[in-house]
Residue, then its C-alpha position, 0 to 999 in steps of 0.5 A: x736677651x734684655x740688658x738691665x742696669x743694677x746698683x749694688x751696695x757692698x758692707x763689710x762685715x766684721x767678722x770678714x767678707x761682704x755681705x751684697x744687697x740689690x735694691x732694685x730686687x727686694x730680698x736679693x742679698x748675697x755674700x762674698x769673702x772679697x769685693x771680686x767674690x761678691x760682685x760674682x756672687x751678686x751677678x749670679x743672685x741677679x741672674x737667679x732672681x730674673x730668671x724666676x720673674x721672668x717664669x712667673x710672668x712678673x716684671x723685671x725691675x732695674x736701676x736704669x734711671x737712678x741717680x745716686x749720690x753720696x753725701x758727706x757731712x760734718x754735724 
């Protein structure tokens, strides 16, 4: 079994809950009612996405070489 690293982005929704996007896996988007639930849903979605890539003989991308910073600017 291979180990993969993924960055996930959680966005709080106005109606409640969190939408999760996985930038390294186009179209891999899920939702959870709480942060913990959203993370668990992301793990499941990523696993299924990888399973599909492997089944179709496609390369499995990840974020192991990605660096990320958050900048706050006042303009």
